[in-house]
GUKOLDO-522528 format. One record per atom (N, C-alpha, C, O, CB): residue number from 1; residue in three letters; x, z, y negated. Coordinates in pm, 1 decimal. Each point is the difference from the previous one (the first is absolute). Glycine has a CB too. Example, Ala and Ser with C-alpha at 12.3 -4.5 7.8 and 13.67 -1.06 7.14 Angstrom:
<atoms>
+-----+-----+----------+----------+----------+
|   k |   r |       px |       pz |       py |
+-----+-----+----------+----------+----------+
|   1 | Ala |   1319.0 |    780.0 |    569.0 |
|   1 | Ala |    -89.0 |      0.0 |   -119.0 |
|   1 | Ala |     90.0 |      0.0 |   -120.0 |
|   1 | Ala |    103.6 |     66.5 |      1.9 |
|   1 | Ala |   -292.8 |     58.1 |    115.4 |
|   2 | Ser |    154.2 |   -196.6 |   -222.3 |
|   2 | Ser |     82.0 |      6.0 |   -119.0 |
|   2 | Ser |    -77.0 |     73.0 |   -109.0 |
|   2 | Ser |     50.9 |     16.9 |   -110.8 |
|   2 | Ser |     67.5 |   -231.4 |    173.6 |
+-----+-----+----------+----------+----------+
</atoms>
This chain:
<atoms>
+-----+-----+----------+----------+----------+
|   k |   r |       px |       pz |       py |
+-----+-----+----------+----------+----------+
|   1 | Met |   2748.3 |   -800.9 |   1015.8 |
|   1 | Met |   -142.9 |    -21.3 |    -13.3 |
|   1 | Met |    -40.5 |     27.4 |   -145.5 |
|   1 | Met |     61.2 |     82.4 |    -67.9 |
|   1 | Met |   -100.1 |    -18.6 |    312.4 |
|   2 | His |    -62.3 |   -132.3 |   -289.9 |
|   2 | His |    -50.2 |     15.9 |   -136.1 |
|   2 | His |    -54.1 |    142.3 |    -19.7 |
|   2 | His |    -67.0 |     52.2 |     89.1 |
|   2 | His |     10.9 |   -299.5 |    -99.5 |
|   3 | Pro |     83.6 |    310.8 |   -104.0 |
|   3 | Pro |    -44.6 |    137.8 |    -21.6 |
|   3 | Pro |   -151.5 |     20.1 |     16.6 |
|   3 | Pro |    -42.8 |    102.1 |     53.6 |
|   3 | Pro |    234.9 |    -78.3 |   -207.9 |
|   4 | Met |   -271.8 |   -118.7 |    109.6 |
|   4 | Met |   -145.6 |     14.0 |     14.3 |
|   4 | Met |    -41.4 |     -5.9 |    146.8 |
|   4 | Met |    -93.9 |     68.0 |     41.2 |
|   4 | Met |     62.5 |   -172.0 |   -267.6 |
|   5 | Leu |    100.8 |     23.3 |    304.2 |
|   5 | Leu |    -28.5 |     -7.3 |    142.9 |
|   5 | Leu |     36.8 |    131.5 |     67.7 |
|   5 | Leu |    -71.5 |     46.3 |     88.9 |
|   5 | Leu |    111.1 |   -294.8 |    -91.7 |
|   6 | Asn |     70.1 |    308.0 |    -38.5 |
|   6 | Asn |     39.2 |    130.6 |     54.7 |
|   6 | Asn |   -107.8 |    104.6 |    -25.5 |
|   6 | Asn |    -32.3 |     79.3 |     88.5 |
|   6 | Asn |    273.4 |   -137.8 |   -124.1 |
|   7 | Ile |   -296.4 |     58.8 |    -84.5 |
|   7 | Ile |   -105.7 |     95.4 |    -33.7 |
|   7 | Ile |   -123.5 |    -25.7 |     85.2 |
|   7 | Ile |    -61.1 |     94.2 |     50.6 |
|   7 | Ile |    149.0 |    -77.2 |   -285.6 |
|   8 | Ala |   -124.8 |   -143.1 |    251.1 |
|   8 | Ala |   -118.2 |    -34.2 |     80.0 |
|   8 | Ala |     17.7 |     42.2 |    145.4 |
|   8 | Ala |    -92.9 |     52.7 |     61.3 |
|   8 | Ala |     47.3 |   -245.6 |   -214.4 |
|   9 | Val |    162.9 |    170.1 |    207.5 |
|   9 | Val |     26.7 |     38.6 |    139.0 |
|   9 | Val |     -4.0 |    151.7 |     13.8 |
|   9 | Val |    -56.3 |     52.2 |     96.2 |
|   9 | Val |    197.4 |   -258.6 |    -63.0 |
|  10 | Arg |    -82.3 |    276.6 |   -127.9 |
|  10 | Arg |     -1.0 |    146.9 |      3.9 |
|  10 | Arg |   -143.6 |     53.1 |     -9.5 |
|  10 | Arg |    -36.2 |     94.2 |     70.5 |
|  10 | Arg |    266.2 |    -89.2 |   -176.2 |
|  11 | Ala |   -311.0 |    -65.2 |     19.0 |
|  11 | Ala |   -139.6 |     42.0 |    -13.9 |
|  11 | Ala |    -77.4 |    -23.3 |    129.2 |
|  11 | Ala |    -77.6 |     85.6 |     42.2 |
|  11 | Ala |     87.8 |   -137.3 |   -287.0 |
|  12 | Ala |     10.5 |    -63.1 |    307.3 |
|  12 | Ala |    -68.7 |    -30.6 |    125.9 |
|  12 | Ala |     42.9 |     95.7 |    110.5 |
|  12 | Ala |    -83.0 |     43.1 |     80.1 |
|  12 | Ala |     67.7 |   -283.7 |   -148.2 |
|  13 | Arg |    140.9 |    273.4 |     73.3 |
|  13 | Arg |     48.6 |     94.0 |    102.9 |
|  13 | Arg |    -56.5 |    139.9 |    -22.2 |
|  13 | Arg |    -37.7 |     67.7 |     95.7 |
|  13 | Arg |    248.4 |   -202.2 |    -73.6 |
|  14 | Asn |   -216.5 |    177.7 |   -147.1 |
|  14 | Asn |    -57.2 |    131.7 |    -29.4 |
|  14 | Asn |   -147.2 |      5.0 |     39.2 |
|  14 | Asn |    -45.6 |     98.4 |     58.3 |
|  14 | Asn |    209.0 |    -69.6 |   -246.7 |
|  15 | Ala |   -237.4 |   -134.2 |    156.9 |
|  15 | Ala |   -141.0 |     -6.0 |     38.6 |
|  15 | Ala |    -12.8 |     -2.8 |    152.0 |
|  15 | Ala |    -90.4 |     62.3 |     55.8 |
|  15 | Ala |     34.9 |   -183.4 |   -269.8 |
|  16 | Gly |    143.7 |     50.4 |    279.9 |
|  16 | Gly |     -1.3 |     -5.1 |    146.0 |
|  16 | Gly |     22.3 |    136.3 |     62.1 |
|  16 | Gly |    -60.7 |     32.3 |    102.2 |
|  16 | Gly |    143.4 |   -264.5 |   -114.6 |
|  17 | Gln |      2.9 |    312.1 |    -47.5 |
|  17 | Gln |     22.9 |    135.6 |     50.0 |
|  17 | Gln |   -126.8 |     84.3 |    -10.7 |
|  17 | Gln |    -29.5 |     80.1 |     88.6 |
|  17 | Gln |    271.0 |    -97.3 |   -155.2 |
|  18 | Val |   -316.0 |     -1.0 |    -41.7 |
|  18 | Val |   -126.9 |     71.9 |    -17.5 |
|  18 | Val |    -97.3 |    -39.5 |    110.5 |
|  18 | Val |    -65.5 |     85.8 |     59.0 |
|  18 | Val |    101.1 |    -75.8 |   -309.1 |
|  19 | Val |    -44.9 |   -139.1 |    277.9 |
|  19 | Val |    -93.1 |    -49.8 |    101.6 |
|  19 | Val |     40.6 |     48.0 |    139.3 |
|  19 | Val |    -85.2 |     43.2 |     77.5 |
|  19 | Val |     38.5 |   -245.1 |   -220.1 |
|  20 | Val |    173.9 |    195.1 |    174.5 |
|  20 | Val |     47.4 |     44.2 |    132.0 |
|  20 | Val |    -27.2 |    148.6 |     19.6 |
|  20 | Val |    -43.1 |     42.0 |    107.4 |
|  20 | Val |    221.1 |   -219.6 |   -110.7 |
|  21 | Lys |   -153.1 |    256.6 |    -99.8 |
|  21 | Lys |    -26.3 |    144.0 |      9.0 |
|  21 | Lys |   -148.6 |     25.7 |     25.5 |
|  21 | Lys |    -34.9 |     84.6 |     82.4 |
|  21 | Lys |    228.7 |    -38.5 |   -237.3 |
|  22 | Ala |   -280.7 |   -118.1 |     85.3 |
|  22 | Ala |   -144.6 |     17.8 |     17.7 |
|  22 | Ala |    -44.6 |    -47.3 |    137.8 |
|  22 | Ala |    -92.5 |     57.1 |     57.7 |
|  22 | Ala |     60.0 |    -85.6 |   -304.3 |
|  23 | Phe |     96.5 |    -74.4 |    299.6 |
|  23 | Phe |    -35.8 |    -53.2 |    131.5 |
|  23 | Phe |     21.6 |    104.1 |    108.9 |
|  23 | Phe |    -70.2 |      0.3 |    101.1 |
|  23 | Phe |    130.3 |   -230.2 |   -179.1 |
|  24 | Ser |     36.6 |    318.1 |     57.2 |
|  24 | Ser |     27.7 |    103.2 |    100.0 |
|  24 | Ser |    -99.2 |    115.8 |     -7.1 |
|  24 | Ser |     -2.1 |     85.9 |     88.1 |
|  24 | Ser |    242.3 |   -149.2 |    -98.6 |
|  25 | Gln |   -322.5 |     65.4 |    -95.0 |
|  25 | Gln |   -101.1 |    105.3 |    -16.4 |
|  25 | Gln |   -134.2 |    -62.5 |    -38.4 |
|  25 | Gln |    -48.4 |     22.5 |   -111.0 |
|  25 | Gln |    227.4 |    143.6 |     41.6 |
|  26 | Pro |   -239.4 |   -243.6 |    158.4 |
|  26 | Pro |   -123.0 |    -73.1 |    -36.0 |
|  26 | Pro |   -117.4 |     91.2 |    -34.9 |
|  26 | Pro |    -93.6 |    -43.3 |    -67.2 |
|  26 | Pro |    170.7 |   -138.3 |    215.8 |
|  27 | Glu |    -73.6 |    306.2 |   -104.2 |
|  27 | Glu |   -110.4 |     91.1 |    -30.9 |
|  27 | Glu |     -5.4 |     34.5 |   -149.1 |
|  27 | Glu |   -101.9 |     49.7 |    -48.0 |
|  27 | Glu |    120.4 |     44.0 |    279.5 |
|  28 | Asn |     88.9 |   -119.3 |   -304.6 |
|  28 | Asn |      4.6 |     29.4 |   -143.4 |
|  28 | Asn |    -38.8 |   -118.8 |    -87.3 |
|  28 | Asn |      2.1 |     10.5 |   -122.6 |
|  28 | Asn |    174.7 |    154.4 |    172.1 |
|  29 | Ile |   -212.0 |   -277.3 |     11.5 |
|  29 | Ile |    -36.5 |   -119.0 |    -76.3 |
|  29 | Ile |   -145.9 |     10.2 |    -42.4 |
|  29 | Ile |    -88.8 |     23.5 |     82.0 |
|  29 | Ile |    258.8 |   -162.6 |     43.4 |
|  30 | Glu |   -193.1 |    120.9 |   -255.4 |
|  30 | Glu |   -134.6 |      3.9 |    -55.9 |
|  30 | Glu |    -35.1 |   -138.9 |    -52.2 |
|  30 | Glu |     79.8 |    -62.8 |    -69.5 |
|  30 | Glu |    -55.6 |    308.6 |      8.5 |
|  31 | Val |   -143.2 |   -293.1 |     94.5 |
|  31 | Val |    -45.9 |   -131.3 |    -44.4 |
|  31 | Val |   -104.9 |     19.9 |   -108.2 |
|  31 | Val |    -93.8 |     78.1 |     16.2 |
|  31 | Val |    141.5 |   -181.6 |    211.0 |
|  32 | Ile |    -30.8 |     32.0 |   -337.6 |
|  32 | Ile |    -92.8 |      6.7 |   -112.1 |
|  32 | Ile |    -54.8 |   -140.1 |    -23.7 |
|  32 | Ile |     74.8 |    -97.8 |      2.9 |
|  32 | Ile |     49.4 |    294.6 |   -108.1 |
|  33 | Gln |   -253.2 |   -206.2 |     82.2 |
|  33 | Gln |    -61.9 |   -129.7 |    -27.2 |
|  33 | Gln |     -0.6 |    -23.4 |   -150.4 |
|  33 | Gln |    -62.2 |     74.8 |    -75.4 |
|  33 | Gln |    -81.8 |    -58.3 |    283.6 |
|  34 | Lys |    214.8 |   -122.8 |   -251.5 |
|  34 | Lys |      6.0 |    -34.6 |   -141.8 |
|  34 | Lys |   -115.3 |    -89.8 |    -40.5 |
|  34 | Lys |    -50.1 |      9.1 |   -112.0 |
|  34 | Lys |    297.3 |     13.0 |    120.1 |
|  35 | Gly |   -289.3 |   -108.4 |     82.6 |
|  35 | Gly |   -107.6 |    -94.1 |    -26.0 |
|  35 | Gly |    -77.1 |    -23.2 |    127.4 |
|  35 | Gly |     21.9 |     68.5 |     99.9 |
|  35 | Gly |    109.0 |   -177.7 |   -283.2 |
|  36 | Ser |   -222.1 |     12.0 |    180.7 |
|  36 | Ser |    -84.1 |    -22.9 |    117.2 |
|  36 | Ser |     81.6 |    -38.6 |    123.5 |
|  36 | Ser |    -33.0 |     42.2 |    110.8 |
|  36 | Ser |   -150.3 |   -111.9 |   -264.2 |
|  37 | Asn |    287.5 |     -8.6 |    136.5 |
|  37 | Asn |     88.1 |    -38.0 |    111.1 |
|  37 | Asn |    146.0 |     23.7 |    -36.2 |
|  37 | Asn |     88.1 |    -75.9 |     40.5 |
|  37 | Asn |   -255.7 |    -95.3 |     33.8 |
|  38 | Asp |    192.1 |    275.6 |   -149.6 |
|  38 | Asp |    134.5 |     26.3 |    -50.7 |
|  38 | Asp |     37.5 |    145.0 |     29.6 |
|  38 | Asp |    -57.2 |     92.5 |    -57.7 |
|  38 | Asp |     28.3 |   -266.6 |   -124.4 |
|  39 | Phe |    124.3 |    193.3 |    271.6 |
|  39 | Phe |     40.4 |    133.3 |     42.2 |
|  39 | Phe |    145.9 |     24.7 |    -36.1 |
|  39 | Phe |     80.6 |    -92.9 |     -5.2 |
|  39 | Phe |   -248.3 |     86.0 |    192.3 |
|  40 | Val |    200.1 |    132.0 |   -211.7 |
|  40 | Val |    137.5 |     40.2 |    -29.4 |
|  40 | Val |     24.5 |    134.8 |     67.9 |
|  40 | Val |    -90.9 |     82.1 |     13.2 |
|  40 | Val |     92.2 |   -208.3 |   -236.9 |
|  41 | Thr |    121.5 |    146.8 |    265.9 |
|  41 | Thr |     35.0 |    128.1 |     61.8 |
|  41 | Thr |     95.1 |     76.5 |    -91.3 |
|  41 | Thr |     58.2 |    -55.8 |    -93.0 |
|  41 | Thr |    -89.2 |    -42.1 |    324.2 |
|  42 | Asn |     45.0 |    225.4 |   -202.7 |
|  42 | Asn |     97.1 |     79.8 |    -73.6 |
|  42 | Asn |    141.6 |    -53.7 |     23.3 |
|  42 | Asn |     87.3 |     15.2 |    -85.5 |
|  42 | Asn |   -238.2 |    186.7 |    104.1 |
|  43 | Val |    173.1 |   -263.7 |     95.8 |
|  43 | Val |    131.2 |    -58.5 |     29.5 |
|  43 | Val |     26.1 |   -119.3 |    -91.7 |
|  43 | Val |    111.0 |    -16.9 |    -50.5 |
|  43 | Val |   -128.4 |     92.9 |    291.0 |
|  44 | Asp |    -85.3 |   -158.8 |   -261.9 |
|  44 | Asp |     13.7 |   -112.8 |    -92.9 |
|  44 | Asp |     40.8 |     49.4 |   -138.4 |
|  44 | Asp |     91.0 |    -54.2 |    -62.7 |
|  44 | Asp |   -263.8 |    -74.8 |    192.4 |
|  45 | Arg |    104.5 |    231.5 |   -175.3 |
|  45 | Arg |     27.8 |     52.9 |   -134.0 |
|  45 | Arg |    138.3 |     63.7 |     -7.6 |
|  45 | Arg |     70.0 |    -14.9 |   -100.2 |
|  45 | Arg |   -314.6 |     53.6 |     68.1 |
|  46 | Asp |    283.8 |     31.7 |    137.0 |
|  46 | Asp |    133.1 |     61.6 |      1.6 |
|  46 | Asp |    110.2 |   -106.0 |      4.3 |
|  46 | Asp |    103.2 |     14.9 |    -65.4 |
|  46 | Asp |   -199.9 |    185.8 |    181.4 |
|  47 | Ala |     75.1 |   -306.5 |    -39.7 |
|  47 | Ala |     98.6 |   -108.8 |      7.0 |
|  47 | Ala |     11.8 |    -69.6 |   -135.3 |
|  47 | Ala |    109.9 |    -32.6 |    -44.7 |
|  47 | Ala |   -160.6 |     -0.2 |    289.7 |
|  48 | Glu |    -63.0 |     10.4 |   -309.4 |
|  48 | Glu |      2.1 |    -61.6 |   -133.1 |
|  48 | Glu |     72.5 |     89.9 |   -100.2 |
|  48 | Glu |     74.9 |    -48.6 |    -84.7 |
|  48 | Glu |   -291.1 |    -69.8 |    136.4 |
|  49 | Ala |    193.9 |    248.1 |    -41.8 |
|  49 | Ala |     68.6 |     94.1 |    -88.8 |
|  49 | Ala |    151.0 |     -3.5 |     23.6 |
|  49 | Ala |     77.7 |      9.3 |    -95.0 |
|  49 | Ala |   -282.5 |    137.3 |     92.3 |
|  50 | Ala |    246.6 |   -160.0 |    128.2 |
|  50 | Ala |    142.8 |     -8.7 |     31.6 |
|  50 | Ala |     60.8 |   -126.0 |    -60.6 |
|  50 | Ala |    112.0 |      2.8 |    -51.1 |
|  50 | Ala |   -150.8 |    124.9 |    264.2 |
|  51 | Ile |    -34.6 |   -237.2 |   -207.2 |
|  51 | Ile |     47.9 |   -125.4 |    -60.1 |
|  51 | Ile |     13.2 |     15.7 |   -150.6 |
|  51 | Ile |    102.7 |    -35.6 |    -57.9 |
|  51 | Ile |   -211.5 |    -97.1 |    241.8 |
|  52 | Asn |      4.6 |    186.1 |   -247.7 |
|  52 | Asn |      3.2 |     17.7 |   -145.5 |
|  52 | Asn |    112.6 |     93.5 |    -42.7 |
|  52 | Asn |     64.8 |    -23.2 |   -102.0 |
|  52 | Asn |   -311.5 |    -16.0 |     95.0 |
|  53 | His |    269.9 |    143.0 |     83.5 |
|  53 | His |    106.9 |     94.5 |    -32.4 |
|  53 | His |    137.2 |    -68.0 |      9.6 |
|  53 | His |     88.5 |     25.3 |    -81.7 |
|  53 | His |   -231.5 |    165.1 |    166.4 |
|  54 | Thr |    159.1 |   -275.4 |     14.4 |
|  54 | Thr |    127.8 |    -68.9 |     18.7 |
|  54 | Thr |     25.5 |   -100.5 |   -111.5 |
|  54 | Thr |    111.9 |    -13.6 |    -49.5 |
|  54 | Thr |   -134.3 |     43.3 |    296.7 |
|  55 | Ile |    -82.8 |    -99.1 |   -285.3 |
|  55 | Ile |     14.4 |   -101.0 |   -105.9 |
|  55 | Ile |     19.2 |     69.4 |   -133.0 |
|  55 | Ile |     14.2 |    -66.2 |   -102.8 |
|  55 | Ile |   -156.9 |    -97.5 |    230.3 |
+-----+-----+----------+----------+----------+
</atoms>
């Protein structure tokens, strides 16, 4: 497999682990409103951080 594809797959799997872990503890999920119809959770931010760290 192409090295860049390997990195992308690893990043997606790491982010998936963050999401699965958060899914098992829904009481810890915090929703923040970024805009009028734009919401983000702490899980979204943690998953994005996992992707950035992997890349």
